[in-house]
Structure formats: structure tokens, C-alpha cells
FIZALO-312246 format. One record per residue (C-alpha): residue number from 1; residue in one letter; x, y, z. Coordinates in nm, 4 decimals. Example, Ala and Ser with C-alpha at 12.3 -4.5 7.8 and 13.67 -1.06 7.14 Angstrom:
! residues 2
  seq  type         u         v         w
    1     a    1.2300   -0.4500    0.7800
    2     s    1.3670   -0.1060    0.7140
! end
This chain:
! residues 202
  seq  type         u         v         w
    1     m   -9.8521    6.1189    2.5313
    2     y   -9.5180    5.9553    2.4577
    3     f   -9.6906    5.6213    2.4027
    4     n   -9.9408    5.7734    2.1581
    5     t   -9.6574    5.9368    1.9675
    6     l   -9.4707    5.6068    1.9553
    7     v   -9.7797    5.4210    1.8288
    8     f   -9.8433    5.6907    1.5674
    9     t   -9.4811    5.6828    1.4540
   10     s   -9.4911    5.3045    1.4319
   11     s   -9.8135    5.3168    1.2297
   12     v   -9.6671    5.5702    0.9894
   13     y   -9.3559    5.3551    0.9527
   14     d   -9.5633    5.0441    0.8881
   15     l   -9.7738    5.2320    0.6349
   16     t   -9.4614    5.3601    0.4622
   17     i   -9.3160    5.0070    0.4443
   18     f   -9.6487    4.8774    0.3117
   19     i   -9.6670    5.1480    0.0441
   20     q   -9.3055    5.0899   -0.0595
   21     s   -9.3621    4.7160   -0.0741
   22     s   -9.6795    4.7631   -0.2782
   23     v   -9.5084    5.0021   -0.5177
   24     y   -9.2205    4.7569   -0.5510
   25     r   -9.4564    4.4688   -0.6286
   26     l   -9.6576    4.6791   -0.8723
   27     t   -9.3388    4.7884   -1.0471
   28     i   -9.2215    4.4273   -1.0842
   29     f   -9.5671    4.3219   -1.2031
   30     f   -9.5731    4.6072   -1.4546
   31     f   -9.2314    4.5233   -1.6017
   32     l   -9.3135    4.1525   -1.6139
   33     s   -9.6399    4.2290   -1.7937
   34     v   -9.4611    4.4549   -2.0420
   35     y   -9.1962    4.1862   -2.0969
   36     r   -9.4583    3.9177   -2.1552
   37     l   -9.6564    4.1357   -2.3942
   38     t   -9.3411    4.2372   -2.5817
   39     f   -9.2252    3.8755   -2.6047
   40     a   -9.5698    3.7621   -2.7244
   41     f   -9.5758    4.0433   -2.9829
   42     v   -9.2263    3.9634   -3.1132
   43     l   -9.3107    3.5930   -3.1286
   44     s   -9.6315    3.6656   -3.3198
   45     v   -9.4483    3.8915   -3.5671
   46     y   -9.1797    3.6235   -3.6100
   47     k   -9.4416    3.3539   -3.6747
   48     l   -9.6238    3.5768   -3.9228
   49     t   -9.2948    3.6563   -4.0970
   50     i   -9.2020    3.2878   -4.1239
   51     m   -9.5522    3.1931   -4.2437
   52     g   -9.5493    3.4818   -4.4912
   53     k   -9.2085    3.3755   -4.6207
   54     k   -9.3233    3.0140   -4.6602
   55     s   -9.6415    3.1270   -4.8331
   56     l   -9.4387    3.3429   -5.0739
   57     q   -9.2021    3.0531   -5.1473
   58     v   -9.4986    2.8253   -5.2178
   59     q   -9.6574    3.0831   -5.4492
   60     q   -9.3356    3.1462   -5.6434
   61     l   -9.2585    2.7753   -5.6821
   62     n   -9.6195    2.7018   -5.7715
   63     s   -9.6132    2.9525   -6.0578
   64     k   -9.3015    2.7832   -6.1985
   65     m   -9.4585    2.4400   -6.1660
   66     l   -9.7680    2.5536   -6.3542
   67     v   -9.5463    2.6404   -6.6506
   68     v   -9.3796    2.2973   -6.6373
   69     a   -9.7216    2.1323   -6.5990
   70     s   -9.8141    2.2503   -6.9463
   71     i   -9.5593    2.0079   -7.0981
   72     k   -9.6529    1.7218   -6.8642
   73     k   -9.8789    1.5647   -7.1273
   74     i   -9.6026    1.5503   -7.3881
   75     t   -9.4938    1.1899   -7.4397
   76     p   -9.1173    1.1426   -7.4958
   77     p   -9.0212    0.9748   -7.8251
   78     p   -8.9903    0.5928   -7.7943
   79     t   -8.6200    0.6138   -7.8825
   80     g   -8.5510    0.9005   -7.6384
   81     w   -8.5064    1.2711   -7.7148
   82     i   -8.1375    1.2562   -7.8053
   83     k   -8.1729    0.9949   -8.0808
   84     a   -8.5040    1.1382   -8.2028
   85     v   -8.3622    1.4910   -8.2442
   86     r   -8.0325    1.3642   -8.3857
   87     t   -8.1991    1.1525   -8.6555
   88     a   -8.4533    1.4258   -8.7339
   89     l   -8.1632    1.6668   -8.7977
   90     g   -7.9828    1.4046   -9.0083
   91     m   -7.6871    1.4040   -8.7712
   92     s   -7.4740    1.0886   -8.7444
   93     l   -7.3555    0.9281   -8.4205
   94     q   -7.0009    1.0307   -8.5078
   95     q   -7.0944    1.3946   -8.5649
   96     l   -7.2819    1.4303   -8.2338
   97     g   -7.0127    1.2326   -8.0534
   98     n   -6.7512    1.4788   -8.1801
   99     k   -6.9532    1.7708   -8.0423
  100     i   -6.9650    1.6121   -7.6959
  101     s   -6.6048    1.4808   -7.7269
  102     i   -6.7026    1.1156   -7.6873
  103     t   -6.6837    0.8069   -7.9098
  104     k   -6.9633    0.6783   -8.1310
  105     q   -7.0026    0.3772   -7.9009
  106     s   -7.0298    0.6014   -7.5921
  107     l   -7.3040    0.8048   -7.7600
  108     t   -7.4919    0.4843   -7.8462
  109     d   -7.4706    0.3929   -7.4780
  110     i   -7.6025    0.7389   -7.3776
  111     e   -7.9001    0.7071   -7.6129
  112     r   -7.9744    0.3621   -7.4690
  113     r   -7.9529    0.4925   -7.1104
  114     e   -8.1880    0.7792   -7.1907
  115     k   -8.4391    0.5316   -7.3317
  116     d   -8.4043    0.3154   -7.0175
  117     g   -8.4395    0.6173   -6.7887
  118     s   -8.0971    0.5721   -6.6256
  119     i   -7.9255    0.8756   -6.7783
  120     t   -7.7973    1.1579   -6.5564
  121     l   -7.9168    1.5164   -6.5861
  122     k   -7.5646    1.6369   -6.6615
  123     t   -7.5271    1.3957   -6.9545
  124     l   -7.8721    1.4871   -7.0840
  125     r   -7.7877    1.8574   -7.0570
  126     d   -7.4555    1.8098   -7.2396
  127     a   -7.6314    1.6250   -7.5217
  128     a   -7.8984    1.8953   -7.5430
  129     n   -7.6328    2.1687   -7.5698
  130     a   -7.4548    1.9750   -7.8450
  131     l   -7.7837    1.9577   -8.0342
  132     d   -7.8432    2.3325   -7.9811
  133     m   -8.1341    2.2436   -7.7575
  134     e   -8.2252    2.3406   -7.4011
  135     l   -8.3090    2.0837   -7.1379
  136     v   -8.6380    2.1584   -6.9609
  137     y   -8.6531    2.0008   -6.6152
  138     g   -8.8928    2.0354   -6.3250
  139     f   -9.1346    1.8768   -6.0804
  140     v   -9.5136    1.8817   -6.1117
  141     p   -9.7277    1.7938   -5.8056
  142     k   -9.9569    1.4959   -5.8577
  143     d  -10.2292    1.6993   -5.6817
  144     g  -10.2079    1.9682   -5.9495
  145     s  -10.0441    2.2381   -5.7364
  146     l   -9.8365    2.2814   -5.4208
  147     d  -10.1376    2.4353   -5.2452
  148     a  -10.3488    2.1303   -5.3235
  149     l  -10.0696    1.9010   -5.2002
  150     i  -10.0378    2.0947   -4.8730
  151     d  -10.4163    2.0990   -4.8285
  152     r  -10.4382    1.7226   -4.8688
  153     k  -10.1504    1.6473   -4.6319
  154     a  -10.2821    1.8957   -4.3731
  155     k  -10.6279    1.7379   -4.3843
  156     e  -10.4824    1.3871   -4.3498
  157     l  -10.2778    1.4879   -4.0453
  158     a  -10.5695    1.6814   -3.8927
  159     t  -10.7972    1.3802   -3.9408
  160     q  -10.5495    1.1540   -3.7588
  161     i  -10.5153    1.3956   -3.4669
  162     v  -10.8873    1.4697   -3.4300
  163     l  -11.0005    1.1066   -3.4650
  164     r  -10.7399    0.9970   -3.2107
  165     t  -10.8786    1.2534   -2.9648
  166     s  -11.2362    1.1573   -3.0512
  167     n  -11.1686    0.7886   -2.9852
  168     t  -11.0180    0.8759   -2.6474
  169     m  -11.3269    1.0804   -2.5613
  170     k  -11.5521    0.7905   -2.6635
  171     l  -11.3747    0.5688   -2.4149
  172     e  -11.4545    0.8319   -2.1527
  173     d  -11.8201    0.8549   -2.2664
  174     q  -11.7664    1.2047   -2.4066
  175     g  -11.8244    1.1280   -2.7736
  176     n  -11.8644    1.4013   -3.0397
  177     s  -12.1089    1.4164   -3.3256
  178     n  -11.9843    1.3678   -3.6825
  179     k  -12.0585    1.7328   -3.7577
  180     r  -11.8422    1.8536   -3.4694
  181     i  -11.5636    1.6132   -3.5675
  182     q  -11.5691    1.7392   -3.9271
  183     k  -11.5550    2.0988   -3.8086
  184     a  -11.2661    2.0171   -3.5769
  185     i  -11.0789    1.8526   -3.8655
  186     e  -11.1277    2.1582   -4.0868
  187     e  -11.0092    2.3963   -3.8119
  188     r  -10.7060    2.1820   -3.7299
  189     a  -10.6202    2.1442   -4.0996
  190     a  -10.6270    2.5241   -4.1435
  191     s  -10.3986    2.5638   -3.8418
  192     i  -10.1561    2.3009   -3.9714
  193     k  -10.1478    2.4623   -4.3158
  194     n  -10.0619    2.8007   -4.1631
  195     e   -9.7889    2.6644   -3.9352
  196     m   -9.6502    2.4056   -4.1806
  197     p   -9.4920    2.1832   -3.9096
  198     k   -9.2287    1.9318   -4.0180
  199     i   -9.4515    1.6495   -3.8893
  200     l   -9.6699    1.7221   -4.1921
  201     w   -9.4231    1.5277   -4.4064
  202     d   -9.3653    1.2252   -4.1799
! end
């Protein structure tokens, strides 16, 4: 009787320890799972926020560039803008020099440097103000827009990555068809465009 009671008590104790241990493990597993999910969620939100911010910056800058692009086709006067505007207004070198507080010879040098393309923006802006003009300055992407530039660079990088992987697979007799390679390039390019990694501009 005593032995049976002892065995029963021992079994109950073992069961209690087992249940406590299981509950403990489940609790740790639960909190770890919640932590991982929370971390993954925060990271996703952060990535989306960064991508959204970059996308907004690109859109805002792109709209400004489109305005500048409209004057891209305008050819500067052969003599440079300063001399062309000055002579059109009938203003002498001395008169414009006085407005900028420089000598006639210095102004001649400025007009020559503008024609040569070695003038600074500050000097050009000062001359424009003296002529009651406003200097318009900006960049215009050769691709037509920032989006087009990013698309091209993303596709170039994606092509390098995918073809490098494809060549490795060929060496291992696991070659891909051209159709699959093209699809992989498009998918990778889309991913690169969304993430905008710094390697895109190497």
C-alpha cells in the first residue's frame, strides 16, 4: 500500500514537472514568436516607409526636372547670355561693371569665361541680378526622367546578377531557357527598383 502510494505520488510529481516544463517551453516559444512577428512587421513598415519616401522624392524631383527639360532645347547665344543680354539692352561694359562693382576689364573676363564654360554659378547669378534677370539652373536626365534612369540602371544591374547566376548554373549543367532568364531579369529589376540599393550606382 505504501509502495503504491509512493509510486502514485512520484508519478503525479513527474507529471507536474512535465506540465510545468511544457508550459514554460510553450510560453518561451509564444513570446519568441510574437517578438519575431513584431520585428518582421516593424521592419516591413520601415522598409515601406523608406521606399515610399524615396518614391516621393523621385516624383517631386522629376516634376521639377520636367519643367527644366522644356528649356533644354534652347541654344545659348554664341557670345554667352551676359554679353547677349547686355548688348541687346544697349548697356555698356562700364555700366554693367558698375552694377556688379567690378572693372570693365573684369566684366570682359567674365563674359569670356561664360562663353568658354568656365564661369561659376555665383558669378553668373550676380551678373543675372545686375541685368534684372533670373538665372535658371537645373539637371535634366539623359533618359528623359528619373524613373527612366532608375529603370535602366536597375535592368542593367539585374542583367549582370542573373546572367552571372545563369553562367554558374550552365557550368553545373542546370542551364535556363532564354525566356526564364528574361523573366528573372524583369523580376530582379523590379526588386532592385523598389529597394534602390546603393550598389545600383556603382
